[in-house]
N, C-alpha and C positions, 0 to 999 in steps of 0.2 A: 504493499499499500503506500509506504513511504518512497519508493522509488518512483512508483505512478505520481504520486505529487511532486516530486522533484522533476519528473519529467514534462509535466504539464506547466510547472512553474519556468522551466527553461523555454517551454514553446510561448508562453504569454509574454515573458521577457523578448524573446527573438520578434514575436508579433509586433510588440510594442516599439522595438528599435526599428523595424521596418516602417513601421507608420510614421514615426518621426522623421527618419531618414527621407521618407518619400515627400513629407510635409515641407522639410527645408530643402529638398530638390526643386518641388514645385515653385516655391516661394524665389529661389536663387535663379530660376529659369527665364523669368519674365525679361523679354529682351526690349530695351528702350527702341523707341523709334529715332530714325536719323532727324538731326536738326542743325541748321548750318546759319550763320549770319542772324543769329535771332536777337530781339530787343532784351537787354539784360537789365538796365536801369533807366530811370529819367529824372530830370528835374524841371517841374516838380515829381514828385514821387506820385506813382498810379495810386488813385484814390485818396489823396491827401487834400488839405485844405489850405490854403493860402490868403492871408488879409494884405498883402501887397501886392500891387500891381506887378505882373511879369513881363519884362520885354520880350522874352524868348522862351521857347520850351526846348530843352535840349534831350536827345534820345541817343542812348548809348547802346550800341550795337556790338555783337562779338566780332565783326569785320565790318570793314566801311561799306556803306551802301553804293548803290549804280549810281552813277552819274545823272541817270534821268529818274531816279528814285520821286516819290510823289506823295507830298504831306499836305494835310489838311488841318486846321483848328475849327471847331465848330461853336459857337457861342450857344448860350441858353435858348436865344431866339431862333436857332436855326440858321443863323446866318455865319458864314465863314468870316474868320477874321486872321487866318495865316497871311503873311506877306513876304513869301519866299523862303528859301532856305540856304544855308552854307554848310561846309564840313568844319567841324572843330578840332580841338587839338585833342589826340587819346589821351585818356585818365584811368587810373586803377579803379577796378570795379569795387564796390563794397562787400559783393560777395561774389567768388569765382563761380563762373558757369561751367557745368560741363555739358559737352555735345557729343554727340556719337556718329561713326562714321562707319559704314559696312565696309570691311576689310577680309578677303577670302571667306566670305559667308559668314562671319561673325562682327558682331558691332563692338568696335573699340572707342573707348572713351578719349576724348581731349579736354583738358580744362582750360578755361580762357580767364585771365586776371586783368585784362585789359579792356576798356570799353571805348569804340570808336562813334564819336558822337555825331549826330545832324542836327544843326541847331536851326530851329523854325523861328522864324520873327513872328512877333504877336503885333498886330497894327494897332488894336485898341481891346477894351474889354468893356464891351456894351451895358452888362448887368451883372448882377451877382447870380451864381448858379453854377451848375455842372458844365465844364468845358470839355470836349470830347476832341482827341487829336488820332488822326489815322494814319496809317503809313503804307506805303506799296514799295517794294523793290525786290530785287532778283539777287540770290546769294551767288557766290563764284562758283557752285555747282550747278546752277540753274534752280535751283528750289524758289518757290515765290516765298517772300518775306511779308506778309500781310497781317495787321492786327491794329487793334485801337488802345487807347489807355485814356484815362478821364483824370480830372482833377476838380476841385471845386473852390470857386473864389468868392470871397466873402466881404470884398473890400467895396469902394465907391467906383461908380461907372468912369471909365476914361473916354474921352472924345478921340474920334478918328482922325488921322492927318489930313490936312487940308487937299481937297481932290482925291483922295483915296477911293476906291471902289473895292468891294469884296471880290476875290478872285472867281471866275468862272471856269477856268480852263480845266480839261480833262486829263488824263494820264497819257503819257506819251505812247502812241501805237506801238512803238518799236517795243516799249517795255512790254504791254500785254501780249504782244505777239512771241516774245521770248519766253514768257512765262506759260501762254498756251502750248508752244511747241514741246516746252520740257514737259508739261503735264500730260500731254497726249502721246509721248514717248513710251509711256508704261512706268514712267517714274511713281513713288508713290506722293501723296499730297504733303506739301512741306508742314512740319509742326515747329514749334519755337522751344527754347529751353528757358527757364527760369532761374535764378541765381540759385545756388545751392544752399540747401536750408530753408527755403522760401516754401510758402503753402504749395500745395501741389495743385496744378493745373488740370482742367478737365481732359481726360483723353481715355479712350479704351484700352488701346495698348498702351504700355508704361512708356510714358513719354519724356523726354529729357528735361522737361521743366518740372519734373516731380523729384528732384534732387536726387536722381539716380534711383528711381522707384524700385528697380530691379536689383540696384547694388546696395548703396548705402542704406536705403531704406528696407531692404530686406535684411540687411546685416543687423540693422538695429534690432527688429523682432527676434532674429536668431541670437543675437548675442544676450538680448533678454531672456530670452528662452534657456539658453545653457545658464545664465548667471541663476534663475530661479529653480532649474533642475539641480545644479550645485547645492544650493541651499537645502532643497527638499531631501537631498541624498544625505547630507551633513545632518539634517534633523532627523531623520529617520534612523540613521547610524547610532547618533546619540542616545536616542529613545531605546533601541534596542540592546547598547552596551550597559544602560543603567540597570535594567532588570536582569540582564545575564548575569552582571557581577553579583547583583544582589542575591540571585538564585543560588550561585555557584558558593558563595561564601556560606549563606544558610545551609546547603548541603555538608559542607566542610564542618560547620559547627555542630551539626546533627550526626556526623559520622562517627563511628566507632574506631576507624582507623587512626593508630597514635600519630601525634604530631609530627613525629620523626619519620614517618612513614613517607610524609608528602613530598620530601625533598630525595626520598630513596631512589635505587634503578628499578625499573620495572621487574615484576617476576616474572618468572620463567613462564607463566601462563599466559602472559602478555600478548602472544603471538596468536592466541584463540579470538574468535570473532564474537561479540556481544550479541544478543539476542535480537536487539531492534534496532542499534544502530550499523551493525553489518561492518564494523571497523575495528582494528586492532586494538588491544587495550593498552592504553599506555604509549601507544606509538604515535607515529606521525600521521596527521589526515590525510586520507588518500588524495591525489590531486582534483579527480571529479567531486569530491565533496567539498573541497576548499572552492572549486569554481562556483558551486552552487550558493556556497555563503556568501561570497561575494557579490554574485549576480543579485541575491535575494535581499544584500542588505543585513542579513542574520547574523547575529552575534554566536561566534563559536564557544562551545562552554570552556571554561577554565582548563581542564584537564588537556583539551586539544590545542591550548597555545602554548605547548611546550612544558607542560608540568608532567610529572611522571606519577602522579597520583592516580589512581585507578577509578575510570569514570563510573558513576553510579548504574547499575543494571535494573534499575526498577522500570518497568513499563510505564507507569505515569510520567515518569521524567521525560521518556524519549516521544510520548505521545503529546506532552505539553511543546517540545521542540518542534515536531512537525507541524502542530497547529499553530505555532508562532511565524514559523516559515509560510504557511498557507495565507495567514492573516497579512503578512508583510506582501506576498505576491499581490492579494487582492489590494492592498493599499497603492502598491506601486502601479498597479493597473489603474487605479482611479486616477493617482496624481499625474503620470504621465499622459493619461488621457486626457485629463483636464488642461494639461499645459499644451498639448498639441490642437486642442479647441480653442485655448485662450490666444495662441499663436496664429491660427488662422483666422480667429475672429477678430484679432488686433489688425492683421493685414488686410482683411475685407473692409475693415472701418478705416483703415487709411486710404483703401481705393475707394470707397464711397466718399469720404471727405474729398479724395481727389475730382470726383465726378463733381461734386458739388461747389467746389472752389471758383471763385472767380480769376480767370487768368489775368496776370499783369503784362497786358498788351502783346500778346502772342498772337499767332497765326491760326488758332482754334477759335478766336472770335469771330463770329458768333457760335461757331459750333465746332468741335473737334473730333478728330479719325477715330473711326468705331469699326466694325466689320462685322462680316459673316464668315462663311466657310471659305470665301474665295475673294479676290480681288474684285469679281463683278459684282457680289454682294456690296463691296464697298462703293463702288461707282454708284450703286442702285440708291444709294441714300440721300443723294445730292438732290437739292432743291427744297429740303426741307431744314429749315435754318431758325437757330435759337439765339437769344439774345445772351451776351455775357452773364455768368451767374444764376442762368436757370437751373443748374443743378442736374437732375437726372437726365437731361437731354442733350446727348451729344452724338451728332450727326456726322458721317463719313461723307467726304468729298466737297463739303462746302467751302473748305480751304483752298479747293484747287481754283485755277483761273479760267477766265473765256466761258466759252460754250458749256463746259462741263457742270457749271454751277446750276443749269435749268434742269429740270427733272419733268416725267410725263409725257415726253417725246415719243415714248415707246410702250408697246403693250406686255412687253416682257423684260424682266430685270433681275439680276441677282438668283436666278433661276426660279423665279416665280411668273405667273402671267394671269392677267385680267381676262377673263373668259365670261363675256355678256351674253345672256340668254335672250335679249332682245336687242336689236339695233337699229330699231326705227318706233316712232309713235306718232299719231295724229297730232295736230297743233290745236293747244288749248282743250286738250283732254286729259284728266287725271288718269295716269297709269302707273301700275307698279314697274319699276325699273329692277330687273334681277340680274345678278352675276355671281361668279365665283372667283376667287384666289385658287390656282392650281399649282402644285410644285412639280419637279422636275418627273415624279412617277405619275403625273397626269390625274392625282387625285386631290379632291378639294382641301384646302387648308382649313382647320376648324380652331387652331390656335394661336389666338393673338395678344398681342400686349395693350393694355389699355393705356393710352397715352391723352393727356388733357381730356379725361372723364370718358373716352371713348375707346373703343377697340380699333374702330376704321371712321374716316372722314373722307366724306364723298363731295367733291366739287364739281360743279357742272359751269360751264361757260360756251358762248357762242363763238363761233371762228370769227367774228367781228368784234369779240371782247365784249359781247353785251349778254344782259340773260342769266347774270351770275347767281348761283343758288351753293349755298354751304350745308348739305344735308347729312343725317346720321343714320345708316339702313341698319337693320335688325338681321341678325344672322338664324338660321334654320339649323336643326341639329345635323343635316348633311352637308352643311358649308355653303348653301344658299343664302345669299344677301338679298334682301329686298327693301324698297323704299317707293312711297308714293311720289312720282314726278311730274308737274305740268310744265310743259315749254309752249308758252305763248305764240312764238312766232315761228314759220317755217326756215328751214335752213340746216347747217350743220353746226355741231356742237362738240365739245369735248370734254369727257368726262375722265375725271382723275380719282384714282383710288389711292389714298393717303393713310399708311399702316404702317406698323412695326412688327416684327417677326423675331422669334429667338433663333440665335445662330448656334451651331453645334457647340462652340465654345463658350457658350453661357452669355454672350453679349447681344442685347437688343438690334436688330440692323432695322433703321427706318427705309421703305420702300414707297417710291410714288410711280404707279403705272397708271398709262393713258389709253383711252379707246375712244374713238368716234361714234357719234349717235347721231341719227338722221331724222329730222322732220319734213315729210315731203309738202310741196306746195311751191307757191311762188315766191322767192327768196329777194328780199330787199334789204341789202346790208344797211347798218347804220352806221354813219360816220363818227368816230371818236371824237368829241369834244377837245377844245385846246386844252393845254395845261394850265391848271390853276390850283391856286395855294389852298382854297376852301371849297366845301361841298356840303351839300345839304342832305341829310338822313332823318326823314320824319320831322319831328319838332326841333331837331338840333343842328347847328352849324358847327361844322368841325374844321378847323385850321391844320394844315400839314406845312410844317416847319423842317428844314434839313435840304441837303444837296445829293442826291442820289447821285453815285459817281461809278462809272463802269470798272468793275474789277476791284473796287476800294470798299472796304467795311465802314459804312458811314451810319451816323446817328440819323433817325428819322423820328420825328416826335407829331403827336396827334392831340390837339386840346381841343375838348368837347364843352360846347356853351349852348344853351337854349335861345333858340333863333329870336332875337330882339331883345335878348337881356344882356348884362354884363357878368362876367366872373366864369371861370371854368366851372363845369359841372364832375362831380366825382363820379367814375364808372362803377359799375360792379362787375364781380366777377363773372366771366362767362367761360365755361370749359376750363377752370381752372386758372384764367389769366385774366387779366383787365382788357384784353382785345387780341385779337389774330389778325395777320396782315398776308393776303393772297397776293401775288404779284405774276401777272402772266404776260408773256412777251407777244407781241404781234408777229405773226407769220407762222412760225413752228408751233405757237401755244406753249413755251417752255415755261416751267412752272417753279415757283419759289414761295414756299409758306414759312412765314417769319413769326415768332413768338417774342413778347414785350419782355422788360425787365420785371422783376418781380413786384416792384411798387412803382407809383405814379412818381415821374420825377418831374420837380418844379412845374407841377398842375397839368403835365401831358403825360399820355403813355409813350413811352419810349422803347423804339427798336432799332438794331442794329441789321443793316439791309445792306448785302452784298449783290448788287445788279450784276448780273452775267455778263453783259456787253453793252455797246452801243446799240440804239434802236428805241422803238417806242413801247411801251408798256401801260397796262392797265393795273391798278392798284386797288385792291379791294379791303378797306378796314371794317373788321366787324367788332362791335361794342354791345355793351348791354346797360340801358338805364331805367329805372323802374320797372325792371321784370321784362323788358321787352328789348331782342335783338334789332339792332339796327346796321346798316352798312353805309358807310361812305366811300364812293368812288373816286378816284384820280386818273389823269393821263400824265404819264413821264415820259420825257422827250430827252434822249440821251444823244447828240450829235457824234 
């Protein structure tokens, strides 16, 4: 029985060691994404508040930005206040930045301690509030360097220089072309690195901005686990030694063996094996027995520690020893198991924190890289855009350049296909629109992640960018979705299914699939209204401020007021946010879905919009006031 218990103990110890080793391996195997030429720090610092007027904003990168880099500074009222930029003198970084380069199939770290500044002039500060700085450049390896940082100004307004006008120029077409060429050549989207030791920025793969999340972050948890394990082992050993020593001395006091016998040589019968212990009396402990004692942190009885006294032959004493070993194994199982759980939980919380943290001016704003089982799933997530700091939403591909930012132009992506059951319906008639999402096995998908309170968002818009609808269908048990749909005018429509699926590696992958829908009859396209900064939605007037820019992540804000009244109206949360912005490109109907900042900023709903390319767009801003959802529509022209 005792040998069986020892075998079980060895097996349990081996399994626990295997589990712990596996956990450590998994933690240490997270490879960071490559990041080059990224923003390391800024003056003013990202998220800081300044009281005195700042004449310039200095952005420090890990390498010099390209000569045709593009910078904007946007005031709280949406007007640009940047006035050109120049190179500054290199400066030591307050915290080193670690970037990664793929060398011979492995990511190799490289640490940077010097920042190369781009100094952007500030023409004036027209109001107190949040100022946004956006940048677009290309790294030496061709990656896009794109992102934003913000600071808050609390001082008095300053006047603009005489004759100065807000800039309106767009990024250099050669810059956009270089980034587009690199992104279309199969290179992964660019990501940015944050200073070592800084809060983790959102990313699905371990990004360089996470303070070497797969390196020093994992070492932190592993080192902590080793320290805790050492403390636990020391405590268990101390606890075992104390009772064992007391028990041995108690047996010595109760023994009838003369005191002189304790130090004498073994008796001639010492070579015989005891009934329970199976070991030589008075001899050395066998190697196997010694390993079990060490592995289980059990205390060895005093005679086995080199004493020549004859060990007790009583069964109760040996049974007590076996029971102690069994209890010790159970304790160790609980302790090591708890340690592994704590280790994994801590690492998981760190990753969650990484997803929730707001990036300090990196290319993942407004969204970060994520992924499914392949790069095709990564590219499928483009067009679903989120604000910095939106936490659980980190969508792949949004940091790519040019045309790849728009989604919904294909019926299949990432191994999934939008399969409509109806392709047309009469005009003005309410009919159920039914469809399925099928996988590569041609079977309907039935498991979707709930994003903004719904597992799937259905957007319908006419090919002339009119007739916009934001719907939420319901799914039957067989994977068939249905929603009542009324289309008032004949013509062609585009139906976008916006949803998220769980990738095999556990990450959520957003997908946007699009398919055509037709309403027969005489088609009379309606011309888009000209670009204006205000729109009417029901009883409300909504003002849009900001300068959407091709390829650049720029702030766009919407302030709601009751028509004829003064002062902003506080919107209610709708689908988990204070508003939703859908932008559709004229022509191919490329789709971008943007979610706002968590909170209303300076009385407005703030978005970070990356417009895919030059062209004409229609923007649809959904918001809710007094329990009713309204939609404000705008035309955006980008030369």
